[in-house]
Phi, psi and omega in degrees: 000122183275122172230149178238137174287121182251352177200139175216132183184194181256148169284117176269150177311317186295341178271357180265157183269182185303342175255009170096012185251145172259120183220151172238260166271095198294133169230323171203142182286159164247138188250159177305133179096341174292153175274128183245137175230133181249134180238138185230147178233141171278124181260318190199142174228130172249185184304315187237001180218166179219130177259129179216161179238136172251138181237117183272124181232154168292124180292347181257332183254346184067008176295134174293122176269320188191158178225158175206138183248143178228156169241121177259140185242130177283124186236148168267117186291338180279307182281352183051037178229155183288144179222160187288150175292152176296146178310314180298321177294312178299318178295315174294326181288319180300325180294339184254009174298143176298116182299331178293343182259356183282000000 
């Protein structure tokens, strides 16, 4: 399963909830001062959209803290409508798809 680190940094107090935990689709808490790493996988690409998942981990223990899945739509900012990906972009994204999802 291919993942790419798309973020690595520190959990800041302002990112934590009222009991001091940082959570999304919660599996395990992260505390202020922890090193956090986000790894991402491309799951699916269509003509105008791409589906991907982010997995947030403790950067020191590699334990999964939370996951979230997103769908991004390729938009033309002038017309404010979805448009197909350019062939080169679509081809590059297809090469990075998670093989387990194919």
